[in-house]
Every structure is written in C-alpha cells, then in structure tokens.
PDB file of N, CA, C and O in Angstrom, chain B, residues numbered from 101:
ATOM      1  N   MET B 101       0.812  -1.235  -0.043  1.00  0.00           N
ATOM      2  CA  MET B 101      -0.032   0.069  -0.032  1.00  0.00           C
ATOM      3  C   MET B 101       0.844   1.241   0.031  1.00  0.00           C
ATOM      4  O   MET B 101       1.905   1.229   0.655  1.00  0.00           O
ATOM      5  N   MET B 102       0.366   2.335  -0.668  1.00  0.00           N
ATOM      6  CA  MET B 102       1.055   3.552  -0.661  1.00  0.00           C
ATOM      7  C   MET B 102       0.841   4.409   0.591  1.00  0.00           C
ATOM      8  O   MET B 102      -0.251   4.505   1.150  1.00  0.00           O
ATOM      9  N   ASN B 103       1.846   4.959   0.951  1.00  0.00           N
ATOM     10  CA  ASN B 103       1.586   6.036   2.221  1.00  0.00           C
ATOM     11  C   ASN B 103       1.200   7.400   1.662  1.00  0.00           C
ATOM     12  O   ASN B 103       1.261   7.705   0.471  1.00  0.00           O
ATOM     13  N   ILE B 104       0.789   8.198   2.676  1.00  0.00           N
ATOM     14  CA  ILE B 104       0.218   9.506   2.328  1.00  0.00           C
ATOM     15  C   ILE B 104       1.209  10.407   1.653  1.00  0.00           C
ATOM     16  O   ILE B 104       0.814  11.283   0.885  1.00  0.00           O
ATOM     17  N   GLU B 105       2.489  10.225   1.912  1.00  0.00           N
ATOM     18  CA  GLU B 105       3.507  11.123   1.210  1.00  0.00           C
ATOM     19  C   GLU B 105       3.581  10.699  -0.233  1.00  0.00           C
ATOM     20  O   GLU B 105       3.629  11.570  -1.101  1.00  0.00           O
ATOM     21  N   GLU B 106       3.595   9.422  -0.549  1.00  0.00           N
ATOM     22  CA  GLU B 106       3.687   9.032  -1.875  1.00  0.00           C
ATOM     23  C   GLU B 106       2.504   9.594  -2.648  1.00  0.00           C
ATOM     24  O   GLU B 106       2.647  10.125  -3.750  1.00  0.00           O
ATOM     25  N   LEU B 107       1.230   9.449  -1.985  1.00  0.00           N
ATOM     26  CA  LEU B 107       0.082  10.053  -2.724  1.00  0.00           C
ATOM     27  C   LEU B 107       0.114  11.521  -2.898  1.00  0.00           C
ATOM     28  O   LEU B 107      -0.394  12.029  -3.897  1.00  0.00           O
ATOM     29  N   ARG B 108       0.746  12.304  -1.881  1.00  0.00           N
ATOM     30  CA  ARG B 108       0.851  13.738  -2.101  1.00  0.00           C
ATOM     31  C   ARG B 108       1.740  14.132  -3.236  1.00  0.00           C
ATOM     32  O   ARG B 108       1.496  15.138  -3.904  1.00  0.00           O
ATOM     33  N   LYS B 109       2.872  13.279  -3.489  1.00  0.00           N
ATOM     34  CA  LYS B 109       3.713  13.483  -4.690  1.00  0.00           C
ATOM     35  C   LYS B 109       2.980  13.235  -5.908  1.00  0.00           C
ATOM     36  O   LYS B 109       3.144  13.988  -6.867  1.00  0.00           O
ATOM     37  N   ILE B 110       2.165  12.228  -5.970  1.00  0.00           N
ATOM     38  CA  ILE B 110       1.409  12.057  -7.277  1.00  0.00           C
ATOM     39  C   ILE B 110       0.307  13.013  -7.507  1.00  0.00           C
ATOM     40  O   ILE B 110       0.056  13.453  -8.629  1.00  0.00           O
ATOM     41  N   PHE B 111      -0.333  13.326  -6.471  1.00  0.00           N
ATOM     42  CA  PHE B 111      -1.553  14.275  -6.674  1.00  0.00           C
ATOM     43  C   PHE B 111      -1.258  15.583  -6.134  1.00  0.00           C
ATOM     44  O   PHE B 111      -1.988  16.106  -5.292  1.00  0.00           O
ATOM     45  N   CYS B 112      -0.156  16.162  -6.613  1.00  0.00           N
ATOM     46  CA  CYS B 112       0.175  17.489  -5.995  1.00  0.00           C
ATOM     47  C   CYS B 112      -0.332  18.667  -6.869  1.00  0.00           C
ATOM     48  O   CYS B 112      -0.271  19.809  -6.414  1.00  0.00           O
ATOM     49  N   GLU B 113      -0.821  18.433  -8.089  1.00  0.00           N
ATOM     50  CA  GLU B 113      -1.244  19.397  -8.979  1.00  0.00           C
ATOM     51  C   GLU B 113      -2.763  19.438  -9.048  1.00  0.00           C
ATOM     52  O   GLU B 113      -3.448  18.432  -8.863  1.00  0.00           O
ATOM     53  N   ASP B 114      -3.278  20.673  -9.328  1.00  0.00           N
ATOM     54  CA  ASP B 114      -4.762  20.688  -9.658  1.00  0.00           C
ATOM     55  C   ASP B 114      -5.151  19.953 -10.712  1.00  0.00           C
ATOM     56  O   ASP B 114      -4.344  19.748 -11.619  1.00  0.00           O
ATOM     57  N   GLY B 115      -6.385  19.462 -10.766  1.00  0.00           N
ATOM     58  CA  GLY B 115      -6.850  18.697 -11.911  1.00  0.00           C
ATOM     59  C   GLY B 115      -7.748  17.521 -11.539  1.00  0.00           C
ATOM     60  O   GLY B 115      -7.980  17.298 -10.351  1.00  0.00           O
ATOM     61  N   LEU B 116      -8.250  16.780 -12.480  1.00  0.00           N
ATOM     62  CA  LEU B 116      -8.994  15.634 -12.373  1.00  0.00           C
ATOM     63  C   LEU B 116      -7.990  14.539 -12.540  1.00  0.00           C
ATOM     64  O   LEU B 116      -7.179  14.579 -13.465  1.00  0.00           O
ATOM     65  N   TYR B 117      -8.022  13.513 -11.630  1.00  0.00           N
ATOM     66  CA  TYR B 117      -7.204  12.327 -11.807  1.00  0.00           C
ATOM     67  C   TYR B 117      -7.938  11.079 -12.019  1.00  0.00           C
ATOM     68  O   TYR B 117      -8.904  10.818 -11.301  1.00  0.00           O
ATOM     69  N   ALA B 118      -7.557  10.291 -12.947  1.00  0.00           N
ATOM     70  CA  ALA B 118      -8.028   9.045 -13.322  1.00  0.00           C
ATOM     71  C   ALA B 118      -6.984   8.063 -12.927  1.00  0.00           C
ATOM     72  O   ALA B 118      -5.841   8.108 -13.380  1.00  0.00           O
ATOM     73  N   VAL B 119      -7.453   7.056 -11.960  1.00  0.00           N
ATOM     74  CA  VAL B 119      -6.449   6.117 -11.422  1.00  0.00           C
ATOM     75  C   VAL B 119      -6.938   4.714 -11.519  1.00  0.00           C
ATOM     76  O   VAL B 119      -8.113   4.416 -11.308  1.00  0.00           O
ATOM     77  N   CYS B 120      -6.002   3.849 -11.845  1.00  0.00           N
ATOM     78  CA  CYS B 120      -6.289   2.420 -11.979  1.00  0.00           C
ATOM     79  C   CYS B 120      -5.576   1.698 -10.800  1.00  0.00           C
ATOM     80  O   CYS B 120      -4.352   1.751 -10.678  1.00  0.00           O
ATOM     81  N   VAL B 121      -6.374   1.028  -9.944  1.00  0.00           N
ATOM     82  CA  VAL B 121      -5.808   0.367  -8.788  1.00  0.00           C
ATOM     83  C   VAL B 121      -5.943  -1.238  -8.908  1.00  0.00           C
ATOM     84  O   VAL B 121      -6.994  -1.774  -9.257  1.00  0.00           O
ATOM     85  N   GLU B 122      -4.908  -1.863  -8.622  1.00  0.00           N
ATOM     86  CA  GLU B 122      -4.941  -3.307  -8.588  1.00  0.00           C
ATOM     87  C   GLU B 122      -4.290  -3.765  -7.315  1.00  0.00           C
ATOM     88  O   GLU B 122      -3.182  -3.336  -6.993  1.00  0.00           O
ATOM     89  N   ASN B 123      -4.998  -4.681  -6.542  1.00  0.00           N
ATOM     90  CA  ASN B 123      -4.468  -5.132  -5.249  1.00  0.00           C
ATOM     91  C   ASN B 123      -4.012  -4.063  -4.283  1.00  0.00           C
ATOM     92  O   ASN B 123      -3.037  -4.160  -3.538  1.00  0.00           O
ATOM     93  N   GLY B 124      -4.838  -3.022  -4.382  1.00  0.00           N
ATOM     94  CA  GLY B 124      -4.643  -1.997  -3.366  1.00  0.00           C
ATOM     95  C   GLY B 124      -3.372  -0.957  -3.774  1.00  0.00           C
ATOM     96  O   GLY B 124      -2.992  -0.081  -2.998  1.00  0.00           O
ATOM     97  N   ASN B 125      -2.828  -1.162  -4.977  1.00  0.00           N
ATOM     98  CA  ASN B 125      -1.714  -0.331  -5.448  1.00  0.00           C
ATOM     99  C   ASN B 125      -2.145   0.392  -6.769  1.00  0.00           C
ATOM    100  O   ASN B 125      -2.801  -0.205  -7.623  1.00  0.00           O
ATOM    101  N   PHE B 126      -1.762   1.670  -6.905  1.00  0.00           N
ATOM    102  CA  PHE B 126      -2.008   2.188  -8.120  1.00  0.00           C
ATOM    103  C   PHE B 126      -0.946   1.789  -9.167  1.00  0.00           C
ATOM    104  O   PHE B 126       0.270   1.875  -8.990  1.00  0.00           O
ATOM    105  N   VAL B 127      -1.540   1.359 -10.240  1.00  0.00           N
ATOM    106  CA  VAL B 127      -0.813   0.840 -11.414  1.00  0.00           C
ATOM    107  C   VAL B 127      -0.687   1.908 -12.467  1.00  0.00           C
ATOM    108  O   VAL B 127       0.248   1.864 -13.265  1.00  0.00           O
ATOM    109  N   SER B 128      -1.563   2.838 -12.503  1.00  0.00           N
ATOM    110  CA  SER B 128      -1.484   3.909 -13.511  1.00  0.00           C
ATOM    111  C   SER B 128      -2.370   5.121 -13.077  1.00  0.00           C
ATOM    112  O   SER B 128      -3.388   4.997 -12.396  1.00  0.00           O
ATOM    113  N   HIS B 129      -1.909   6.232 -13.512  1.00  0.00           N
ATOM    114  CA  HIS B 129      -2.850   7.340 -13.251  1.00  0.00           C
ATOM    115  C   HIS B 129      -2.507   8.499 -14.295  1.00  0.00           C
ATOM    116  O   HIS B 129      -1.388   8.621 -14.793  1.00  0.00           O
ATOM    117  N   TYR B 130      -3.522   9.285 -14.556  1.00  0.00           N
ATOM    118  CA  TYR B 130      -3.401  10.427 -15.480  1.00  0.00           C
ATOM    119  C   TYR B 130      -4.170  11.679 -14.880  1.00  0.00           C
ATOM    120  O   TYR B 130      -5.260  11.623 -14.310  1.00  0.00           O
ATOM    121  N   ARG B 131      -3.464  12.742 -15.092  1.00  0.00           N
ATOM    122  CA  ARG B 131      -4.138  13.977 -14.612  1.00  0.00           C
ATOM    123  C   ARG B 131      -4.711  14.739 -15.869  1.00  0.00           C
ATOM    124  O   ARG B 131      -4.071  14.918 -16.905  1.00  0.00           O
ATOM    125  N   ILE B 132      -5.976  15.155 -15.646  1.00  0.00           N
ATOM    126  CA  ILE B 132      -6.563  15.920 -16.713  1.00  0.00           C
ATOM    127  C   ILE B 132      -6.652  17.399 -16.196  1.00  0.00           C
ATOM    128  O   ILE B 132      -7.330  17.625 -15.193  1.00  0.00           O
ATOM    129  N   MET B 133      -6.036  18.349 -16.799  1.00  0.00           N
ATOM    130  CA  MET B 133      -6.091  19.705 -16.326  1.00  0.00           C
ATOM    131  C   MET B 133      -7.529  20.202 -16.658  1.00  0.00           C
ATOM    132  O   MET B 133      -8.076  19.994 -17.741  1.00  0.00           O
ATOM    133  N   CYS B 134      -8.077  20.871 -15.633  1.00  0.00           N
ATOM    134  CA  CYS B 134      -9.462  21.263 -15.665  1.00  0.00           C
ATOM    135  C   CYS B 134      -9.484  22.828 -15.718  1.00  0.00           C
ATOM    136  O   CYS B 134      -9.154  23.513 -14.750  1.00  0.00           O
ATOM    137  N   LEU B 135      -9.896  23.345 -16.913  1.00  0.00           N
ATOM    138  CA  LEU B 135     -10.011  24.773 -17.023  1.00  0.00           C
ATOM    139  C   LEU B 135     -11.400  25.236 -16.542  1.00  0.00           C
ATOM    140  O   LEU B 135     -11.579  26.423 -16.268  1.00  0.00           O
ATOM    141  N   ARG B 136     -12.304  24.404 -16.443  1.00  0.00           N
ATOM    142  CA  ARG B 136     -13.678  24.775 -15.982  1.00  0.00           C
ATOM    143  C   ARG B 136     -14.089  23.903 -14.858  1.00  0.00           C
ATOM    144  O   ARG B 136     -13.532  22.818 -14.690  1.00  0.00           O
ATOM    145  N   LYS B 137     -15.009  24.310 -14.101  1.00  0.00           N
ATOM    146  CA  LYS B 137     -15.423  23.490 -12.939  1.00  0.00           C
ATOM    147  C   LYS B 137     -16.514  22.597 -13.288  1.00  0.00           C
ATOM    148  O   LYS B 137     -16.898  21.741 -12.490  1.00  0.00           O
ATOM    149  N   ASN B 138     -17.074  22.759 -14.524  1.00  0.00           N
ATOM    150  CA  ASN B 138     -18.209  21.832 -15.021  1.00  0.00           C
ATOM    151  C   ASN B 138     -17.903  21.136 -16.413  1.00  0.00           C
ATOM    152  O   ASN B 138     -17.197  21.697 -17.252  1.00  0.00           O
ATOM    153  N   GLY B 139     -18.412  20.008 -16.598  1.00  0.00           N
ATOM    154  CA  GLY B 139     -18.173  19.423 -17.916  1.00  0.00           C
ATOM    155  C   GLY B 139     -17.943  17.940 -17.839  1.00  0.00           C
ATOM    156  O   GLY B 139     -17.672  17.426 -16.754  1.00  0.00           O
ATOM    157  N   ALA B 140     -18.040  17.217 -18.956  1.00  0.00           N
ATOM    158  CA  ALA B 140     -17.842  15.746 -19.038  1.00  0.00           C
ATOM    159  C   ALA B 140     -16.412  15.523 -19.264  1.00  0.00           C
ATOM    160  O   ALA B 140     -15.735  16.296 -19.942  1.00  0.00           O
ATOM    161  N   ALA B 141     -15.947  14.467 -18.700  1.00  0.00           N
ATOM    162  CA  ALA B 141     -14.587  13.990 -19.040  1.00  0.00           C
ATOM    163  C   ALA B 141     -14.525  12.655 -19.656  1.00  0.00           C
ATOM    164  O   ALA B 141     -15.283  11.761 -19.280  1.00  0.00           O
ATOM    165  N   LEU B 142     -13.606  12.473 -20.639  1.00  0.00           N
ATOM    166  CA  LEU B 142     -13.425  11.131 -21.311  1.00  0.00           C
ATOM    167  C   LEU B 142     -12.085  10.733 -20.934  1.00  0.00           C
ATOM    168  O   LEU B 142     -11.122  11.497 -21.006  1.00  0.00           O
ATOM    169  N   ILE B 143     -12.025   9.496 -20.518  1.00  0.00           N
ATOM    170  CA  ILE B 143     -10.733   8.767 -20.059  1.00  0.00           C
ATOM    171  C   ILE B 143     -10.490   7.582 -20.812  1.00  0.00           C
ATOM    172  O   ILE B 143     -11.364   6.716 -20.857  1.00  0.00           O
ATOM    173  N   ASN B 144      -9.277   7.425 -21.480  1.00  0.00           N
ATOM    174  CA  ASN B 144      -8.927   6.256 -22.155  1.00  0.00           C
ATOM    175  C   ASN B 144      -8.145   5.236 -21.328  1.00  0.00           C
ATOM    176  O   ASN B 144      -7.229   5.601 -20.590  1.00  0.00           O
ATOM    177  N   PHE B 145      -8.503   3.972 -21.450  1.00  0.00           N
ATOM    178  CA  PHE B 145      -7.793   2.864 -20.884  1.00  0.00           C
ATOM    179  C   PHE B 145      -7.232   1.989 -21.962  1.00  0.00           C
ATOM    180  O   PHE B 145      -7.906   1.767 -22.967  1.00  0.00           O
ATOM    181  N   VAL B 146      -5.989   1.460 -21.804  1.00  0.00           N
ATOM    182  CA  VAL B 146      -5.488   0.447 -22.701  1.00  0.00           C
ATOM    183  C   VAL B 146      -4.897  -0.602 -21.754  1.00  0.00           C
ATOM    184  O   VAL B 146      -4.020  -0.364 -20.924  1.00  0.00           O
ATOM    185  N   ASP B 147      -5.518  -1.873 -21.988  1.00  0.00           N
ATOM    186  CA  ASP B 147      -5.100  -2.973 -21.130  1.00  0.00           C
ATOM    187  C   ASP B 147      -5.087  -2.707 -19.674  1.00  0.00           C
ATOM    188  O   ASP B 147      -4.178  -3.082 -18.934  1.00  0.00           O
ATOM    189  N   GLY B 148      -6.216  -1.992 -19.263  1.00  0.00           N
ATOM    190  CA  GLY B 148      -6.482  -1.711 -17.835  1.00  0.00           C
ATOM    191  C   GLY B 148      -5.667  -0.487 -17.304  1.00  0.00           C
ATOM    192  O   GLY B 148      -5.778  -0.170 -16.119  1.00  0.00           O
ATOM    193  N   ARG B 149      -4.863   0.198 -18.134  1.00  0.00           N
ATOM    194  CA  ARG B 149      -4.053   1.264 -17.744  1.00  0.00           C
ATOM    195  C   ARG B 149      -4.633   2.587 -18.354  1.00  0.00           C
ATOM    196  O   ARG B 149      -5.011   2.696 -19.520  1.00  0.00           O
ATOM    197  N   VAL B 150      -4.651   3.589 -17.396  1.00  0.00           N
ATOM    198  CA  VAL B 150      -5.104   4.919 -17.940  1.00  0.00           C
ATOM    199  C   VAL B 150      -3.940   5.415 -18.826  1.00  0.00           C
ATOM    200  O   VAL B 150      -2.760   5.437 -18.476  1.00  0.00           O
ATOM    201  N   THR B 151      -4.423   5.804 -20.005  1.00  0.00           N
ATOM    202  CA  THR B 151      -3.301   6.436 -20.979  1.00  0.00           C
ATOM    203  C   THR B 151      -3.571   7.940 -21.305  1.00  0.00           C
ATOM    204  O   THR B 151      -2.643   8.654 -21.684  1.00  0.00           O
ATOM    205  N   ASP B 152      -4.781   8.399 -21.164  1.00  0.00           N
ATOM    206  CA  ASP B 152      -5.052   9.739 -21.714  1.00  0.00           C
ATOM    207  C   ASP B 152      -6.430  10.140 -21.200  1.00  0.00           C
ATOM    208  O   ASP B 152      -7.204   9.320 -20.706  1.00  0.00           O
ATOM    209  N   GLY B 153      -6.681  11.343 -21.327  1.00  0.00           N
ATOM    210  CA  GLY B 153      -8.076  11.855 -20.945  1.00  0.00           C
ATOM    211  C   GLY B 153      -8.154  13.393 -21.234  1.00  0.00           C
ATOM    212  O   GLY B 153      -7.149  14.103 -21.242  1.00  0.00           O
ATOM    213  N   PHE B 154      -9.376  13.839 -21.463  1.00  0.00           N
ATOM    214  CA  PHE B 154      -9.659  15.275 -21.685  1.00  0.00           C
ATOM    215  C   PHE B 154     -11.078  15.675 -21.297  1.00  0.00           C
ATOM    216  O   PHE B 154     -11.930  14.803 -21.125  1.00  0.00           O
ATOM    217  N   ILE B 155     -11.330  16.858 -21.168  1.00  0.00           N
ATOM    218  CA  ILE B 155     -12.657  17.494 -20.771  1.00  0.00           C
ATOM    219  C   ILE B 155     -13.332  17.877 -22.090  1.00  0.00           C
ATOM    220  O   ILE B 155     -12.758  18.568 -22.932  1.00  0.00           O
ATOM    221  N   LEU B 156     -14.546  17.414 -22.235  1.00  0.00           N
ATOM    222  CA  LEU B 156     -15.401  17.983 -23.381  1.00  0.00           C
ATOM    223  C   LEU B 156     -15.683  19.507 -23.264  1.00  0.00           C
ATOM    224  O   LEU B 156     -15.886  20.006 -22.157  1.00  0.00           O
ATOM    225  N   ARG B 157     -15.696  20.168 -24.282  1.00  0.00           N
ATOM    226  CA  ARG B 157     -16.179  21.601 -24.277  1.00  0.00           C
ATOM    227  C   ARG B 157     -17.689  21.596 -23.910  1.00  0.00           C
ATOM    228  O   ARG B 157     -18.428  20.617 -24.016  1.00  0.00           O
ATOM    229  N   GLU B 158     -18.041  22.826 -23.465  1.00  0.00           N
ATOM    230  CA  GLU B 158     -19.448  23.038 -23.027  1.00  0.00           C
ATOM    231  C   GLU B 158     -20.261  22.739 -24.406  1.00  0.00           C
ATOM    232  O   GLU B 158     -19.940  23.250 -25.479  1.00  0.00           O
ATOM    233  N   GLY B 159     -21.388  21.819 -24.235  1.00  0.00           N
ATOM    234  CA  GLY B 159     -22.293  21.570 -25.319  1.00  0.00           C
ATOM    235  C   GLY B 159     -21.805  20.425 -26.108  1.00  0.00           C
ATOM    236  O   GLY B 159     -22.557  20.008 -26.989  1.00  0.00           O
ATOM    237  N   GLU B 160     -20.657  19.845 -25.930  1.00  0.00           N
ATOM    238  CA  GLU B 160     -20.182  18.834 -26.757  1.00  0.00           C
ATOM    239  C   GLU B 160     -20.783  17.432 -26.012  1.00  0.00           C
ATOM    240  O   GLU B 160     -20.828  17.274 -24.792  1.00  0.00           O
ATOM    241  N   PHE B 161     -21.204  16.518 -26.959  1.00  0.00           N
ATOM    242  CA  PHE B 161     -21.705  15.276 -26.454  1.00  0.00           C
ATOM    243  C   PHE B 161     -21.410  14.138 -27.480  1.00  0.00           C
ATOM    244  O   PHE B 161     -21.645  14.271 -28.681  1.00  0.00           O
ATOM    245  N   VAL B 162     -20.920  13.095 -26.967  1.00  0.00           N
ATOM    246  CA  VAL B 162     -20.390  11.946 -27.866  1.00  0.00           C
ATOM    247  C   VAL B 162     -21.588  11.043 -28.102  1.00  0.00           C
ATOM    248  O   VAL B 162     -22.240  10.583 -27.164  1.00  0.00           O
ATOM    249  N   THR B 163     -21.874  10.792 -29.425  1.00  0.00           N
ATOM    250  CA  THR B 163     -22.946   9.874 -29.730  1.00  0.00           C
ATOM    251  C   THR B 163     -22.366   8.641 -30.419  1.00  0.00           C
ATOM    252  O   THR B 163     -23.053   7.621 -30.445  1.00  0.00           O
ATOM    253  N   SER B 164     -21.253   8.653 -30.932  1.00  0.00           N
ATOM    254  CA  SER B 164     -20.708   7.434 -31.654  1.00  0.00           C
ATOM    255  C   SER B 164     -19.207   7.335 -31.445  1.00  0.00           C
ATOM    256  O   SER B 164     -18.625   8.252 -30.865  1.00  0.00           O
ATOM    257  N   LEU B 165     -18.554   6.275 -31.886  1.00  0.00           N
ATOM    258  CA  LEU B 165     -17.078   6.131 -31.739  1.00  0.00           C
ATOM    259  C   LEU B 165     -16.455   7.195 -32.806  1.00  0.00           C
ATOM    260  O   LEU B 165     -15.406   7.792 -32.565  1.00  0.00           O
ATOM    261  N   GLN B 166     -17.162   7.370 -33.951  1.00  0.00           N
ATOM    262  CA  GLN B 166     -16.549   8.335 -34.941  1.00  0.00           C
ATOM    263  C   GLN B 166     -16.529   9.685 -34.320  1.00  0.00           C
ATOM    264  O   GLN B 166     -15.523  10.389 -34.405  1.00  0.00           O
ATOM    265  N   ALA B 167     -17.607  10.076 -33.695  1.00  0.00           N
ATOM    266  CA  ALA B 167     -17.677  11.450 -32.994  1.00  0.00           C
ATOM    267  C   ALA B 167     -16.748  11.524 -31.923  1.00  0.00           C
ATOM    268  O   ALA B 167     -16.191  12.603 -31.717  1.00  0.00           O
ATOM    269  N   LEU B 168     -16.474  10.454 -31.148  1.00  0.00           N
ATOM    270  CA  LEU B 168     -15.407  10.385 -30.056  1.00  0.00           C
ATOM    271  C   LEU B 168     -14.092  10.592 -30.682  1.00  0.00           C
ATOM    272  O   LEU B 168     -13.279  11.351 -30.154  1.00  0.00           O
ATOM    273  N   LYS B 169     -13.796   9.878 -31.926  1.00  0.00           N
ATOM    274  CA  LYS B 169     -12.458  10.009 -32.455  1.00  0.00           C
ATOM    275  C   LYS B 169     -12.262  11.431 -33.012  1.00  0.00           C
ATOM    276  O   LYS B 169     -11.166  11.973 -32.866  1.00  0.00           O
ATOM    277  N   GLU B 170     -13.251  12.050 -33.632  1.00  0.00           N
ATOM    278  CA  GLU B 170     -13.193  13.441 -34.164  1.00  0.00           C
ATOM    279  C   GLU B 170     -12.864  14.420 -33.033  1.00  0.00           C
ATOM    280  O   GLU B 170     -11.993  15.279 -33.171  1.00  0.00           O
ATOM    281  N   ILE B 171     -13.615  14.267 -31.855  1.00  0.00           N
ATOM    282  CA  ILE B 171     -13.418  15.200 -30.727  1.00  0.00           C
ATOM    283  C   ILE B 171     -12.087  14.885 -30.172  1.00  0.00           C
ATOM    284  O   ILE B 171     -11.359  15.842 -29.910  1.00  0.00           O
ATOM    285  N   GLY B 172     -11.664  13.702 -29.957  1.00  0.00           N
ATOM    286  CA  GLY B 172     -10.293  13.217 -29.448  1.00  0.00           C
ATOM    287  C   GLY B 172      -9.256  13.939 -30.305  1.00  0.00           C
ATOM    288  O   GLY B 172      -8.414  14.631 -29.733  1.00  0.00           O
ATOM    289  N   ILE B 173      -9.254  13.836 -31.542  1.00  0.00           N
ATOM    290  CA  ILE B 173      -8.206  14.370 -32.421  1.00  0.00           C
ATOM    291  C   ILE B 173      -8.192  15.924 -32.261  1.00  0.00           C
ATOM    292  O   ILE B 173      -7.100  16.491 -32.258  1.00  0.00           O
ATOM    293  N   LYS B 174      -9.323  16.629 -32.129  1.00  0.00           N
ATOM    294  CA  LYS B 174      -9.337  18.040 -31.947  1.00  0.00           C
ATOM    295  C   LYS B 174      -8.711  18.416 -30.638  1.00  0.00           C
ATOM    296  O   LYS B 174      -8.078  19.461 -30.484  1.00  0.00           O
ATOM    297  N   ALA B 175      -8.908  17.540 -29.717  1.00  0.00           N
ATOM    298  CA  ALA B 175      -8.417  17.860 -28.242  1.00  0.00           C
ATOM    299  C   ALA B 175      -6.991  17.396 -28.143  1.00  0.00           C
ATOM    300  O   ALA B 175      -6.375  17.607 -27.098  1.00  0.00           O
ATOM    301  N   GLY B 176      -6.430  16.790 -29.136  1.00  0.00           N
ATOM    302  CA  GLY B 176      -5.033  16.364 -28.998  1.00  0.00           C
ATOM    303  C   GLY B 176      -4.902  15.048 -28.270  1.00  0.00           C
ATOM    304  O   GLY B 176      -3.824  14.737 -27.763  1.00  0.00           O
ATOM    305  N   PHE B 177      -5.943  14.280 -28.202  1.00  0.00           N
ATOM    306  CA  PHE B 177      -5.991  12.976 -27.522  1.00  0.00           C
ATOM    307  C   PHE B 177      -5.226  11.994 -28.209  1.00  0.00           C
ATOM    308  O   PHE B 177      -5.665  11.508 -29.252  1.00  0.00           O
ATOM    309  N   SER B 178      -4.093  11.640 -27.722  1.00  0.00           N
ATOM    310  CA  SER B 178      -3.121  10.755 -28.436  1.00  0.00           C
ATOM    311  C   SER B 178      -3.591   9.372 -28.866  1.00  0.00           C
ATOM    312  O   SER B 178      -3.029   8.824 -29.814  1.00  0.00           O
ATOM    313  N   ALA B 179      -4.545   8.807 -28.249  1.00  0.00           N
ATOM    314  CA  ALA B 179      -4.943   7.538 -28.464  1.00  0.00           C
ATOM    315  C   ALA B 179      -5.614   7.421 -29.880  1.00  0.00           C
ATOM    316  O   ALA B 179      -5.750   6.302 -30.375  1.00  0.00           O
ATOM    317  N   PHE B 180      -6.026   8.512 -30.528  1.00  0.00           N
ATOM    318  CA  PHE B 180      -6.763   8.473 -31.761  1.00  0.00           C
ATOM    319  C   PHE B 180      -5.824   8.992 -32.872  1.00  0.00           C
ATOM    320  O   PHE B 180      -6.168   8.843 -34.045  1.00  0.00           O
ATOM    321  N   ALA B 181      -4.743   9.549 -32.587  1.00  0.00           N
ATOM    322  CA  ALA B 181      -3.868  10.213 -33.616  1.00  0.00           C
ATOM    323  C   ALA B 181      -3.403   9.178 -34.704  1.00  0.00           C
ATOM    324  O   ALA B 181      -3.257   9.532 -35.873  1.00  0.00           O
ATOM    325  N   GLU B 182      -3.194   7.999 -34.323  1.00  0.00           N
ATOM    326  CA  GLU B 182      -2.595   7.040 -35.263  1.00  0.00           C
ATOM    327  C   GLU B 182      -3.599   6.090 -35.901  1.00  0.00           C
ATOM    328  O   GLU B 182      -3.193   5.224 -36.676  1.00  0.00           O
ATOM    329  N   GLU B 183      -4.859   6.209 -35.617  1.00  0.00           N
ATOM    330  CA  GLU B 183      -5.961   5.348 -36.238  1.00  0.00           C
ATOM    331  C   GLU B 183      -6.338   5.789 -37.634  1.00  0.00           C
ATOM    332  O   GLU B 183      -7.212   5.186 -38.257  1.00  0.00           O
TER     333      GLU B 183
END
C-alpha cells in the first residue's frame, strides 16, 4: 500500500485524476487539467491502464465512436492520432 507522502507527490497539482488500482496499489494514473469546474470527461484505458483523457467543451456530446475520434483528435487526444 502507498503511504500518504507518496500520494501527495502523485496528486500535487490541480486537476481531475483517473486512477487504476490493482490489489490496493496504483498501477497507472493520469491528470486531466481542468480549465472549467463543470463538464464531462473522457478517459482512455489500454489494457487496464489509464493512458489519456480530456474534458469535453461546453455543449459537446459523444454519440458514436466516430464522433469520439473526431473530438479526441481536435483535443489532442493521442490515443486516436494514429488510427
């Protein structure tokens, strides 16, 4: 298990954190910088590990994988850049 000092080092900056925990240990985490206090967040996992994430703009809504890909590319979401 991680102690509080280890957690403070990981979570020392403002933002939204996505964390993957296995057997009580963090195996991956990703910080999404939040420029607004409201909005939906999309988080990408690959093989159970957090790899990327971003906040949707106001009024954006994902209705399909194609729409998700287009929004992700606009936001610089690296998981879609090579598809």
